[in-house]
LOVO-817709 format. One record per residue (C-alpha): residue in three letters; x, y, z. Coordinates in steps of 0.02 Angstrom, whole numbers, padded with zeros to 5 digits, always signed. Example, Ala and Ser with C-alpha at 12.3 -4.5 7.8 and 13.67 -1.06 7.14 Angstrom:
// residues 2
ala+00615-00225+00390
ser+00684-00053+00357
This chain:
// residues 220
met+08455+05092+07269
phe+08295+05160+07182
phe+08184+05026+07269
lys+08273+05060+07439
asn+08232+05251+07416
leu+08044+05202+07366
leu+08025+05092+07530
cys+08091+05236+07635
ser+07976+05356+07558
leu+07821+05239+07582
arg+07862+05223+07759
leu+07872+05403+07777
his+07693+05433+07703
leu+07607+05279+07770
phe+07655+05253+07943
thr+07632+05417+08040
pro+07670+05434+08222
asn+07489+05428+08258
thr+07461+05268+08157
ile+07617+05187+08266
lys+07547+05260+08425
gln+07378+05184+08394
val+07462+05009+08346
asn+07563+05003+08498
asp+07421+05060+08626
ser+07298+04933+08551
ser+07353+04798+08667
thr+07340+04896+08818
met+07177+05004+08814
asn+07011+04990+08727
val+06960+05071+08579
lys+06862+05216+08656
thr+07008+05268+08780
gly+07138+05256+08637
ser+07038+05363+08524
tyr+07034+05512+08653
leu+07218+05487+08686
ile+07266+05489+08499
phe+07153+05633+08470
arg+07237+05734+08616
ser+07404+05701+08529
leu+07336+05753+08351
cys+07280+05920+08435
cys+07450+05942+08511
arg+07545+05901+08355
gly+07451+05986+08241
his+07201+05958+07938
arg+07122+06079+07728
gln+06950+06102+07809
ser+06859+06001+07671
ala+06689+06023+07739
ser+06698+06199+07824
arg+06784+06367+07806
pro+06916+06408+07944
pro+06866+06498+08100
lys+06888+06689+08095
his+07031+06768+08172
val+07149+06615+08135
pro+07339+06650+08128
arg+07398+06643+07948
ala+07469+06488+07898
glu+07635+06546+07841
arg+07779+06419+07780
thr+07964+06433+07813
gly+08065+06545+07682
phe+08213+06440+07704
ser+08302+06381+07545
pro+08438+06239+07542
ala+08598+06259+07444
ala+08576+06245+07256
ala+08701+06099+07270
ser+08602+05997+07383
lys+08542+05824+07334
cys+08409+05772+07465
asp+08249+05831+07546
trp+08269+05966+07700
ile+08148+05929+07844
gly+08137+06087+07972
pro+08085+06103+08148
pro+07901+06085+08203
asp+07801+06239+08142
arg+07745+06349+08285
leu+07566+06350+08228
ser+07532+06169+08155
asn+07675+06086+08245
leu+07706+05992+08081
arg+07889+05991+08015
pro+07898+06084+07848
ile+07986+05989+07706
ile+08077+06071+07563
tyr+08090+05948+07420
his+08232+05915+07321
ile+08227+05957+07127
pro+08335+05838+07040
glu+08431+05904+06882
asn+08335+05888+06728
glu+08177+05844+06819
thr+08060+05745+06717
pro+07874+05789+06701
leu+07830+05642+06806
glu+07949+05686+06958
arg+07888+05858+06941
thr+07699+05804+06954
leu+07753+05698+07105
arg+07853+05837+07188
his+07699+05963+07169
leu+07578+05849+07243
arg+07681+05810+07393
gln+07711+05999+07414
asp+07534+06031+07390
thr+07485+05890+07520
glu+07600+05959+07648
asp+07534+06142+07628
trp+07361+06071+07638
ser+07398+05974+07806
his+07489+06126+07876
glu+07341+06236+07845
phe+07217+06103+07919
trp+07322+06083+08073
thr+07340+06269+08105
asn+07157+06312+08102
gln+07123+06152+08205
asn+07249+06194+08340
phe+07191+06371+08353
thr+07010+06307+08371
phe+07053+06182+08500
ser+07159+06295+08613
lys+07027+06431+08599
glu+06891+06318+08653
lys+06991+06227+08795
glu+07027+06403+08868
glu+06841+06444+08864
his+06792+06288+08944
val+06922+06302+09086
arg+06857+06487+09124
ser+06672+06417+09106
gln+06712+06277+09231
leu+06808+06394+09354
ser+06674+06524+09341
ser+06550+06398+09394
lys+06643+06355+09543
gly+06655+06544+09593
leu+06851+06542+09559
ser+06953+06670+09458
glu+07083+06613+09329
arg+07224+06628+09448
asp+07246+06586+09626
asp+07316+06696+09770
asp+07485+06671+09716
gly+07459+06722+09534
arg+07462+06551+09467
lys+07352+06498+09340
arg+07210+06375+09411
thr+07189+06200+09306
leu+07058+06070+09300
ser+07066+05892+09343
ser+07089+05763+09212
glu+06910+05700+09239
glu+06843+05882+09210
met+06956+05901+09050
ala+06892+05731+08984
val+06712+05804+08961
phe+06801+05941+08846
tyr+06898+05822+08743
lys+06752+05703+08722
his+06635+05847+08668
phe+06768+05918+08552
leu+06797+05752+08469
asp+06620+05722+08448
lys+06587+05895+08369
asn+06726+05871+08253
met+06712+05698+08200
thr+06637+05735+08026
arg+06783+05857+07996
his+06918+05731+08057
ala+06840+05591+07947
ser+06843+05704+07799
tyr+07026+05744+07824
asn+07075+05561+07844
arg+06981+05509+07685
glu+07069+05640+07588
trp+07249+05618+07675
tyr+07234+05425+07625
gly+07175+05468+07461
arg+07320+05590+07422
asn+07451+05472+07492
phe+07388+05332+07391
thr+07404+05439+07237
ile+07586+05497+07290
thr+07625+05307+07321
leu+07582+05260+07155
leu+07676+05409+07073
met+07827+05360+07182
ala+07820+05190+07107
arg+07806+05256+06921
val+07956+05371+06959
ala+08051+05229+07032
leu+08016+05103+06886
his+08053+05239+06752
asn+08214+05282+06832
thr+08263+05094+06850
trp+08215+05066+06668
arg+08326+05210+06615
thr+08469+05155+06713
leu+08459+04967+06644
thr+08451+05044+06465
gly+08592+05159+06482
gln+08493+05324+06457
thr+08537+05482+06529
arg+08426+05625+06593
gly+08365+05739+06464
thr+08346+05928+06469
gly+08177+05933+06549
arg+08210+06083+06645
glu+08330+06228+06638
lys+08426+06251+06797
gly+08344+06373+06917
lys+08189+06382+06818
ser+08083+06234+06886
thr+07939+06272+06994
């Protein structure tokens, strides 16, 4: 059971929707086209900015205040956040949590908060620059933002592709920095998960019980 939980957790951390999409699409599109589509998906879903400060006037990246029942025995996953489009996770705190388990939980939560903040900033910047691009293109054609019927004008796919490429190129360093840190964090998380699983397995095989590593309700 311990190894089954470990494998499920590894799949959650290592195989993201974007990774799966990239693998599935690789046989039907070239690398350049695939990169643009994956990037567009990322911007619609939802990176901490390691190399630069967040843009000004970015909405505050607040997390849900939901708290699961004290008797809960599993992690809780909520609906997509309205800013980052990432699903918040409230991690289960086991009874008499060991120091190793606490370290793992804190790292997972910190990684989630870091990613939430990055994507909140990134989505805000993407949406803002996209609107500016649309307005600029419409203005160059002598058109207003809305037609005679009051409907919002849009650009063609070819015209928007210019913006997507420009935004991707401009943010290449930031995205690469995020990816490096994301993989580094998840590699560390994976190692900690393996250590926790092995420790729990050994404790079960030797008939050991959980100590009093924490008082109920006082773990953080």
